[in-house]
Each structure stands twice: as structure tokens, then as C-alpha cells.
N, C-alpha and C positions, 0 to 999 in steps of 0.2 A: 726422717733422715735415713739415708742408706748407710748401713754399717760396713765394716771392712770385709765381711764374709758374704754380703748380699749379692755381690757380683757373680758368685757361683750359681746362685738360684736363677739369675737372669741368663747366664750362659747355658744352663741346662734346659731352659724353656725353648721348645721348637719354634722357629720363626713363623711357621704357618699358623700356629695357635695365636700369635700376637696380631698378625694382620687379619683383619676381618675380610673374608672373601668377597662379600657384596660391595664393600667400598672400593676394593681393588677393581672389580668388574666395572663399576660405574665410572671410575677414574679412567680406565682404558677406553670405554665407550665415549666419554666426554672428550678425551684427547683425539680420538679418531674423527669425531664429528667436527671439532674445531679445525683439525688438520685438513679435512675435506673442504670445509668452507673457505679456509685461507688459500688452499690450492686453487679452488675454483675462482676465488677472488683475484688471484694472480693472473690466471688466464684471461678473465674479463678485463683486468687492468691493461693487459697488452692490447686488447681490442678497443681500449679507450673509455671504459666504464669502471672507475675504481670504487664504486659504492659498496659492493659486496666485500671487498678487501678491507675497507674502512670499518664496516659493521662487524666483520669477523674479528678484526684486531681489537676493537673496543670490547666485544664480548669476551675475548680471551683475557684482556687486561682486567676486566671487572670480575670474571670468574676466578682468575688467579689471585687477585687481591682480596676478594670476598671469601672465597672458600679455601684457597690454599695457604694464604699468608696470615690471615687474621681469624683464628678460631674464636668463638664467642667468649670463652673464658679467659682469653689471654690479656684482654684490656679492660 
């Protein structure tokens, strides 16, 4: 349990020591890839083929739900 004076320890910790750089880098790469797929899917949808957009959207929803929202230890 966090005591009344523990928030000073948290405030003194640099934020860059808390965030692991490799996870941040992989998150940025993942969002760029999903963004490119969704953007390309939008262009193809305007040409009459929505399949890449549907696949990109499903990949985003699955990745967000599996990786982003539900860590293994939370449930």
C-alpha cells in the first residue's frame, strides 16, 4: 500500500526511467504500420475494394484489445 509520503518518491523518478524505450519504439512502429494499412485500405475502398480496410480494422481491434486493454495479469 502506498503511504502518504510515497508520492514524493514517484514524483522524483524521471519519466524516461519508467517508460521502457523498446516498448515505446515497438508501439510507435505498430501504430505507423496499422495507420498505413488503414490509409491504403481507405484508398482501395474508394476504388471499390474494401477488403484491406476490413482486415486492417480487424487487426487494429484485435491488437488494441489483446495488447492494449487486457494485460495478462489483469484478469
